[in-house]
C-alpha positions in Angstrom: 0.0 0.0 0.0 1.0 3.6 -0.6 1.8 5.8 2.5 -1.6 7.6 2.1 -3.5 4.3 2.1 -1.5 2.9 5.0 -2.7 5.8 7.2 -6.3 4.9 6.7 -8.0 2.1 8.7 -9.8 -0.9 7.3 -13.4 -1.9 8.0 -14.2 -4.1 11.0 -15.5 -7.0 9.0 -15.5 -8.2 5.4 -17.3 -10.7 3.1 -16.0 -12.4 0.0 -17.1 -10.7 -3.3 -16.7 -13.9 -5.3 -14.2 -12.5 -7.7 -10.4 -12.3 -7.3 -10.0 -8.8 -8.8 -12.3 -7.2 -6.2 -11.4 -9.4 -3.3 -13.3 -9.0 0.0 -15.6 -6.1 0.5 -17.1 -4.7 3.8 -19.8 -6.9 5.2 -22.6 -4.3 5.0 -21.9 -3.5 1.3 -24.1 -5.0 -1.4 -22.7 -6.8 -4.4 -24.9 -6.5 -7.5 -24.6 -7.2 -11.2 -23.3 -4.1 -13.0 -26.5 -3.9 -15.0 -28.5 -3.5 -11.8 -26.4 -0.5 -10.7 -26.2 1.1 -14.1 -28.3 0.5 -17.2 -27.4 0.9 -20.8 -28.9 3.8 -22.7 -29.5 3.3 -26.4 -31.8 6.2 -27.3 -30.7 7.8 -30.6 -29.7 11.4 -30.5 -32.1 14.1 -31.5 -31.5 17.8 -31.7 -28.9 18.1 -28.9 -26.2 20.5 -29.9 -23.7 19.3 -27.3 -21.8 16.5 -28.8 -19.0 14.5 -27.1 -16.5 12.2 -28.7 -13.7 10.1 -27.3 -11.2 12.8 -27.9 -13.1 15.0 -25.5 -12.3 12.8 -22.5 -9.0 12.6 -20.7 -7.7 9.1 -20.0 -8.0 8.0 -16.3 -9.1 11.3 -14.9 -12.4 11.5 -16.8 -11.9 15.2 -17.3 -13.7 16.9 -20.2 -11.3 18.3 -22.9 -12.5 21.1 -25.2 -11.6 20.7 -28.9 -12.3 22.5 -32.1 -13.6 19.4 -33.8 -17.1 19.3 -35.0 -18.9 15.9 -35.1 -21.3 14.7 -37.7 -23.7 11.8 -37.6 -26.2 10.5 -35.1 -25.0 9.7 -31.6 -26.6 8.3 -28.4 -28.6 10.7 -26.2 -27.3 11.3 -22.7 -28.4 13.5 -19.9 -26.7 15.0 -16.9 -25.6 12.3 -14.5 -25.0 9.7 -17.1 -21.6 8.1 -17.6 -20.1 8.0 -21.1 -17.8 5.0 -21.1 -15.5 4.6 -24.1 -15.9 1.0 -25.4 -13.2 1.3 -28.1 -9.8 0.4 -26.7 -11.0 0.4 -23.1 -7.3 0.4 -21.9 -7.5 4.1 -22.6 -9.8 4.4 -19.6 -12.1 7.1 -20.9 -15.3 7.7 -18.8 -17.0 11.0 -18.5 -19.7 12.0 -16.0 -22.0 14.2 -18.0 -22.9 17.5 -16.5 -25.5 18.4 -19.1 -27.6 16.8 -21.8 -26.1 15.9 -25.2 -25.1 13.2 -27.7 -22.3 10.7 -27.3 -20.8 10.4 -30.8 -18.8 7.3 -31.6 -17.9 4.2 -29.6 -19.6 4.7 -26.2 -21.6 2.8 -23.8 -23.9 5.4 -22.2 -24.6 4.3 -18.6 -27.4 5.6 -16.4 -26.9 5.1 -12.7 -29.8 3.5 -10.8 -31.4 5.1 -7.7 -29.0 3.3 -5.4 -25.9 4.3 -7.3 -24.1 7.6 -6.8 -23.0 8.7 -10.4 -19.6 10.0 -9.2 -19.0 6.8 -7.3 -19.8 4.8 -10.4 -17.4 6.9 -12.5 -14.6 6.2 -10.0 -15.4 2.5 -10.1 -15.3 2.2 -13.9 -12.0 4.2 -13.9 -10.4 1.9 -11.3 -7.4 0.0 -12.7 -8.8 -3.5 -12.0 -12.1 -2.8 -13.7 -10.3 -1.4 -16.8 -8.0 -4.3 -16.9 -10.8 -6.9 -16.7 -12.9 -5.1 -19.4 -9.8 -4.6 -21.6 -9.1 -8.4 -21.4 -12.6 -9.1 -22.7 -12.5 -7.1 -25.9 -13.3 -8.4 -29.4 -11.8 -7.2 -32.7 -8.0 -7.3 -33.3 -7.5 -3.9 -34.9 -10.3 -2.0 -33.2 -10.9 -3.8 -29.9 -14.2 -3.0 -28.3 -15.8 -4.0 -25.0 -19.3 -5.6 -25.2 -22.2 -4.6 -22.9 -23.0 -8.3 -22.5 -19.7 -8.8 -20.7 -19.7 -5.5 -18.7 -23.3 -5.9 -17.6 -22.5 -9.2 -15.9 -19.6 -8.0 -13.8 -20.0 -7.5 -10.1 -20.5 -4.0 -8.7 -19.8 -3.4 -5.0 -22.3 -0.9 -3.6 -22.0 0.7 -0.2 -25.1 2.6 1.2 -25.6 5.9 -0.6 -24.4 8.0 2.3 -21.2 6.0 2.3 -20.8 6.3 -1.5 -21.0 10.1 -1.0 -18.3 10.0 1.7 -16.1 8.0 -0.6 -16.7 10.4 -3.4 -15.9 13.4 -1.2 -12.7 11.7 0.0 -11.5 10.8 -3.5 -12.4 14.2 -5.0 -10.3 15.8 -2.4 -7.3 13.4 -2.5 -7.2 13.0 -6.3 -7.4 16.8 -6.7 -4.2 17.1 -4.6 -2.5 14.4 -6.6 -3.7 15.9 -9.9 -2.3 19.3 -8.9 1.1 17.8 -8.2 1.0 15.9 -11.5 0.1 19.2 -13.3 3.0 20.9 -11.7 5.4 18.2 -12.8 4.0 18.5 -16.4 4.5 22.2 -16.3 8.0 21.7 -15.1 8.7 19.4 -18.0 7.3 22.0 -20.4 9.5 24.7 -18.9 12.5 22.4 -19.2 11.7 21.7 -22.8 11.4 25.4 -23.5 14.7 26.1 -21.7 16.4 23.3 -23.7 15.1 24.7 -27.0 16.2 28.2 -26.1 19.7 27.1 -25.2 20.0 25.2 -28.5 18.7 28.0 -30.6 21.0 30.5 -28.9 24.1 28.4 -29.3 23.7 27.5 -33.0 22.9 31.1 -34.0 25.1 33.1 -31.5 27.9 30.8 -30.6 29.5 30.3 -27.2 31.5 33.6 -27.1 29.2 36.3 -25.7 31.7 39.0 -26.8 32.0 37.9 -30.4 31.3 40.8 -32.9 27.9 40.3 -34.6 26.5 41.0 -38.0 23.0 41.4 -39.3 22.2 38.5 -41.7 19.4 40.5 -43.3 17.1 37.5 -42.7 14.3 38.6 -40.4 13.8 35.3 -38.5 17.5 34.7 -38.1 18.7 38.1 -37.1 22.3 38.6 -36.1 25.1 35.9 -36.1 28.8 36.2 -35.3 30.4 38.2 -38.1 32.9 35.5 -39.1 30.1 33.0 -39.7 28.8 32.6 -43.2 25.1 31.8 -43.8 24.1 29.4 -46.5 21.0 27.4 -47.6 20.7 24.0 -46.1 20.8 22.3 -49.5 24.4 23.3 -50.0 25.7 21.8 -46.8 23.7 18.5 -46.6 22.8 15.5 -48.6 19.4 13.8 -48.3 18.2 10.2 -48.5 14.6 9.0 -48.7 13.1 5.8 -47.3 10.4 3.4 -48.1 8.2 0.6 -46.7 8.6 -3.0 -47.9 5.4 -4.8 -48.8 3.4 -5.8 -45.7 2.0 -8.6 -47.8 5.4 -10.3 -48.0 6.2 -11.8 -44.6 9.7 -12.6 -45.7 10.4 -8.8 -45.5 9.5 -8.4 -41.8 10.6 -9.3 -38.3 14.2 -9.5 -39.2 17.4 -8.1 -37.7 17.5 -4.7 -39.6 16.0 -1.7 -37.7 13.3 0.1 -39.7 12.5 3.5 -38.4 9.2 5.4 -38.6 7.7 8.5 -36.9 6.9 6.6 -33.7 10.6 5.9 -33.1 11.7 9.5 -33.1 11.5 10.2 -29.3 15.0 11.0 -28.3 18.2 12.6 -29.7 19.8 9.2 -30.4 18.1 6.4 -32.2 19.6 2.9 -31.6 16.5 0.6 -31.8 13.2 0.7 -33.6 9.8 -0.9 -32.9 9.7 -2.5 -36.3 12.4 -4.4 -38.1 12.9 -5.8 -41.6 15.0 -8.6 -43.1 18.1 -8.7 -45.2 15.9 -10.1 -48.0 14.0 -6.8 -48.1 17.3 -5.0 -48.6 18.5 -7.4 -51.2 15.3 -7.1 -53.2 15.5 -3.3 -53.2 12.4 -2.9 -51.1 14.4 -0.7 -48.6 17.9 0.6 -48.2 20.2 1.4 -45.3 21.2 4.8 -44.1 24.7 4.8 -42.4 25.2 5.1 -38.7 25.5 8.7 -37.6 22.9 9.9 -40.0 20.5 12.6 -38.9 16.9 11.3 -39.1 14.1 13.8 -39.4 10.3 13.6 -40.0 9.0 15.3 -43.2 5.4 14.0 -43.2 2.9 13.3 -40.4 0.7 14.9 -37.9 3.5 15.1 -35.3 4.8 18.1 -37.4 1.8 20.1 -36.2 3.6 20.5 -32.8 7.2 19.4 -33.2 10.1 18.7 -35.6 11.9 15.6 -34.3 15.6 15.3 -35.0 17.5 12.1 -34.1 20.9 10.7 -34.9 21.1 7.0 -35.7 23.8 5.1 -33.8 23.5 2.0 -36.1 22.8 1.5 -39.8 19.0 1.3 -40.4 16.3 1.6 -42.9 13.6 4.4 -42.7 10.1 4.7 -44.0 8.9 7.2 -46.6 7.8 9.8 -44.0 11.4 10.3 -42.9 14.6 11.7 -44.4 18.2 10.9 -43.6 20.4 14.0 -43.6 24.2 14.0 -43.7 26.4 17.0 -43.7 28.6 18.0 -46.6 31.7 19.9 -45.3 30.0 20.4 -42.0 30.2 18.4 -38.7 27.2 16.1 -38.6 26.6 16.5 -34.8 26.6 20.3 -35.2 24.2 20.0 -38.1 21.8 18.0 -36.0 21.9 20.7 -33.3 21.3 23.4 -36.0 18.2 21.5 -37.2 16.9 21.3 -33.7 17.7 24.9 -32.9 15.8 26.1 -36.1 12.7 24.1 -35.3 10.4 27.1 -35.3 11.5 28.2 -38.7 11.3 24.7 -40.1 7.7 24.3 -38.9 6.8 27.7 -40.4 7.6 26.1 -43.8 5.1 23.2 -43.5 2.5 22.5 -46.1 -0.5 20.1 -46.0 -0.7 16.8 -47.8 -3.9 14.8 -48.2 -6.5 14.7 -45.5 -4.8 17.6 -43.6 -1.6 15.7 -42.9 1.4 18.0 -42.4 4.3 17.8 -44.8 7.6 19.5 -45.1 8.2 20.3 -48.8 11.9 19.7 -49.6 12.3 22.8 -51.7 10.9 25.1 -49.0 12.9 23.4 -46.3 16.3 23.0 -48.0 16.3 26.7 -49.0 16.3 27.7 -45.4 19.5 29.5 -44.5 21.7 28.0 -41.7 24.7 29.6 -40.0 28.0 27.8 -40.5 30.8 28.5 -38.0 34.3 27.3 -38.4 34.8 23.5 -37.8 36.4 23.9 -34.4 33.5 26.1 -33.2 31.0 23.6 -34.7 32.6 20.8 -32.6 32.8 23.0 -29.5 29.1 24.0 -29.8 28.0 20.3 -30.3 30.0 19.2 -27.3 28.7 22.0 -25.1 25.0 21.3 -26.1 25.4 17.6 -25.5 26.6 18.3 -22.0 24.0 20.9 -21.2 21.1 18.9 -22.6 22.0 15.9 -20.5 21.4 17.9 -17.4 18.1 19.0 -18.7 17.2 15.4 -19.7 18.0 14.2 -16.1 15.6 16.8 -14.7 12.9 15.8 -17.2 13.4 12.1 -16.4 13.0 12.8 -12.7 9.8 14.7 -13.3 8.4 11.9 -15.5 9.2 9.4 -12.7 7.4 11.6 -10.2 4.3 11.7 -12.5 4.4 7.9 -12.8 4.5 7.5 -9.0 1.8 10.0 -8.5 -0.5 8.3 -11.0 0.2 4.9 -9.5 -0.7 6.4 -6.1 -3.9 7.9 -7.5 -5.0 4.5 -9.1 -4.2 2.6 -5.9 -6.2 5.1 -3.8 -9.3 4.8 -6.1 -9.1 1.0 -6.2 -8.8 0.8 -2.5 -11.7 3.2 -1.8 -14.3 1.8 -4.3 -13.7 -1.8 -3.2 -13.7 -1.1 0.5 -10.1 -1.8 1.4 -9.9 1.4 3.3 -12.6 3.1 5.5 -12.7 6.8 4.7 -16.0 7.5 6.5 -14.2 8.9 9.6 -10.8 9.5 8.3 -10.8 13.2 9.0 -9.7 14.3 12.5 -12.2 16.3 14.4 -11.9 20.0 13.7 -10.4 22.1 16.4 -12.5 24.9 17.9 -12.9 27.6 15.3 -12.6 30.4 17.8 -9.4 29.1 19.2 -7.9 28.6 15.7 -9.0 32.0 14.4 -7.5 33.7 17.5 -4.2 31.8 17.3 -3.7 32.3 13.6 -4.7 36.0 13.7 -2.4 36.6 16.7 0.6 34.9 15.0 0.1 36.9 11.8 -0.1 40.2 13.7 2.8 39.3 16.0 5.1 38.5 13.1 4.1 41.3 10.7 2.3 44.2 12.3 5.5 46.2 12.8 6.2 46.2 9.1 5.1 49.3 7.1 3.5 47.2 4.4 1.2 45.3 6.8 -2.5 46.1 7.2 -6.0 44.7 6.9 -5.6 43.9 3.2 -2.5 41.8 3.8 -4.1 40.1 6.8 -7.0 39.1 4.6 -4.7 37.5 2.0 -2.6 35.6 4.6 -5.8 34.3 6.3 -7.1 33.1 2.9 -3.8 31.3 2.2 -3.7 29.9 5.7 -7.0 28.1 5.0 -6.6 27.1 1.4 -2.8 26.4 1.2 -1.9 25.4 4.8 -5.2 23.5 5.1 -6.4 25.3 8.3 -10.0 24.6 7.5 -11.2 25.5 11.0 -11.0 29.2 9.9 -14.2 28.5 8.0 -14.0 31.3 5.5 -16.5 32.1 2.8 -14.4 34.2 0.4 -15.7 36.8 -2.1 -13.9 37.9 -5.2 -13.2 41.4 -4.2 -11.0 44.1 -5.8 -8.0 43.4 -3.6 -8.3 39.6 -3.8 -10.2 36.9 -1.8 -12.0 38.4 1.2 -14.4 37.2 4.0 -15.3 40.4 5.8 -17.1 38.6 8.6 -14.1 36.3 9.2 -11.7 39.3 9.4 -14.0 41.2 11.7 -14.2 38.1 14.0 -10.4 37.8 14.1 -10.0 41.5 14.9 -12.7 41.1 17.7 -10.8 38.1 19.1 -7.5 40.0 18.9 -8.9 42.9 20.9 -10.8 40.8 23.4 -8.0 40.6 26.0 -6.8 44.1 25.3 -3.4 42.9 24.0 -3.9 44.0 20.4 -5.3 47.3 19.3 -7.0 47.7 15.9 -7.3 51.3 14.7 -7.7 53.5 11.7 -5.4 56.4 12.6 -6.5 58.6 9.7 -10.2 58.1 10.2 -12.9 55.8 8.9 -12.2 54.4 5.5 -8.4 54.8 5.9 -5.8 52.0 6.3 -6.2 49.7 9.3 -3.2 49.4 11.7 -2.5 46.8 14.3 -0.3 47.3 17.3 0.3 45.7 20.7 -0.7 47.5 23.9 2.7 46.5 25.4 5.9 45.1 23.9 5.5 42.9 20.8 5.6 39.2 22.0 8.7 37.4 20.9 7.2 33.9 20.9 4.0 32.4 19.4 1.0 31.4 21.5 1.5 28.1 23.3 -1.6 26.6 21.6 -0.6 27.4 18.0 1.4 24.3 17.5 -1.1 21.8 19.0 -4.0 23.4 17.1 -2.3 23.3 13.7 -0.3 20.0 14.0 1.5 19.2 10.8 -0.1 22.2 9.1 2.2 24.4 11.1 5.0 24.1 8.5 2.8 25.3 5.6 1.4 28.1 7.7 5.0 29.1 8.3 5.6 29.2 4.6 2.7 31.6 4.2 4.1 33.9 6.9 7.7 33.9 5.6 7.1 33.9 1.9 4.0 35.9 1.3 4.5 37.9 4.5 7.7 39.4 3.0 5.9 40.7 -0.1 4.4 44.2 -0.3 0.6 44.6 -0.4 0.3 44.5 -4.2 2.5 41.3 -4.4 0.4 39.6 -1.7 -2.7 40.5 -3.6 -1.3 39.1 -6.9 -0.2 35.8 -5.2 -3.5 35.3 -3.3 -5.7 36.1 -6.3 -3.7 33.9 -8.7 -3.8 31.1 -6.0 -7.6 31.5 -5.7 -8.2 31.4 -9.5 -5.9 28.3 -9.8 -7.4 26.6 -6.7 -11.0 27.2 -7.9 -10.1 25.6 -11.3 -8.8 22.6 -9.5 -11.9 22.3 -7.4 -13.9 22.5 -10.6 -11.6 19.8 -12.1 -10.9 22.2 -15.0 -7.9 21.9 -17.3 -5.1 24.1 -15.9 -2.6 26.3 -17.7 -0.9 29.6 -17.0 -2.8 31.5 -19.7 -6.1 30.3 -18.3 -5.2 31.3 -14.8 -4.1 34.7 -15.9 -7.2 35.2 -18.0 -9.4 34.2 -15.1 -7.5 36.7 -12.9 -8.0 39.6 -15.4 -11.5 38.9 -16.8 -13.4 36.8 -14.3 -12.4 38.2 -10.9 -13.0 41.9 -10.6 -13.2 44.8 -13.1 -10.3 46.6 -11.3 -7.8 43.8 -11.8 -6.8 44.7 -15.4 -6.2 48.3 -14.2 -3.7 47.1 -11.6 -1.9 44.2 -13.3 -0.5 43.2 -16.7 -0.1 39.8 -18.1 3.7 39.9 -18.0 3.8 40.6 -14.2 1.3 37.9 -13.5 3.5 35.4 -15.4 6.3 36.6 -13.1 4.2 36.0 -10.0 3.2 32.5 -11.1 6.9 31.8 -11.5 7.5 33.2 -8.0 4.7 30.9 -6.6 6.3 27.9 -8.2 9.8 28.7 -6.9 8.5 29.2 -3.4 6.2 26.2 -3.4 3.0 28.2 -2.9 1.0 25.9 -5.2 -2.8 25.1 -4.7 -4.0 21.5 -4.3 -7.7 22.0 -4.9 -8.6 22.2 -1.2 -10.6 24.6 0.9 -13.5 26.8 -0.1 -14.2 28.0 -3.6 -14.4 31.8 -4.0 -17.6 33.5 -4.9 -18.5 36.6 -6.9 -18.4 39.6 -4.6 -19.2 43.3 -4.7 -17.8 45.5 -7.3 -16.0 47.7 -4.9 -14.1 46.9 -1.7 
């Protein structure tokens, strides 16, 4: 079991489910046939405008993905609360809980939960790893494997009482949101590392390694300046090109041999040593394919992958390639350097794409080979290639670590869902009783004021932001806030008023507006500022004390505007996680500027919000989809 699961208790008694992949379930749970918990809907679609296809559903999470695709044809009607289960290639684990009426277009089983089945619980069950594995093993059709309703309908479905299903759903929503937030952060890190890698390559192959080298303008808008001693010449004058082909699939003597045969799916790293497919010596001897030498640069010139990237690999062994690839070898230029040049000029290469049949992207050779490339002296070529090999290895190690972290997090998520929906853990009473809200509000407010009231940038606005982050980031849910989307960020006036009342109750803290009503609020102690925290703070917060300390030290050091930016960005991001929406920086910033308060665009620009998001990541102030969701507030504060 994962550490999260090990902390949770089991039920007091169990009964056999009758199937190995479910195992024992709690004694008070029912075990019914799947078709008695969810029935198949086959009603043909009518005039519903909202159409959903398999590409609109994210694997394993069940999250809806917006696309620009329009769908034709008649689908199956669904309504809010139905589950759209992808029956084609069920190993993809696509199951959406519908939030509105519409049509499921394509290979779906539309499932309608019965009265005794919580729809969200059912979605978690059909996305559990063992259910997907069993269904995937039952498919029919070799090329287009599908899951039949006859098989699924006969499977067992463990059903706890409805109230318990709701408790399991609440638990899984909260815990998977935390894991999903961590996964998203790792994916964002990978994207940033890729951007950093691309920028480093592009700079080295167009500017060299000497920052003091005199530069000249090439007169080429996209290339700009290069070192003045570097000539610039079209690619076709410094490289030779070799095409590939595909031996007849109808001839088994050509396939499953010892000769690597590369296609687009093999182009996943800088070096290419092995391929998924292989051909025989007979295919070479009959002229159905030819070898390209080891050390050749292999690039993709046709395929949909070109819509987002231009893969460049160097073969480490002789191999054959298919017709969608080209082998490139330098003429009077170091081949390793040429490979880095092609990687560095990816953006310009992709700008020269054309479309082949059915919208497939294609790189026309005349357009591509006329692209100008910078050619430094040979010793500089070799130095640049060696430098980039060293630098990119560091980057790749960081990317690999992030990928491993994602894999572990996804495994933890799957294990948690499987354990919860089959009753291996009891989540009904897993939350510790909340501490007294009054004590927590007093202790948190006192510590914020004790630590920060003496600073000139501290006042009521900053207190508001720190209290919000204490609840949503540090997880101090006893604060019990109900936060409005106000001009200066998330705010619960009643909560702040209560904290100020508690601070003044014993006469130790004074709350005043020195310049009169409507002016800035100041906090000061009636005697010397205490040097230590309240004795009850640690026991009240427990392991949340560390994250509360991060709020105080990281956000507490910011000026008022900085604290407002961080708290509001955090709130927009956290709300999106609570809504299980797709997260990206542009979406967070757009929400900040257009969906929060009309004054935000007057105070903040996109560039500075990108900077603050970077600050949040560097300092670990990242939401996990916990705490209250903000609500639309008044137009003025």
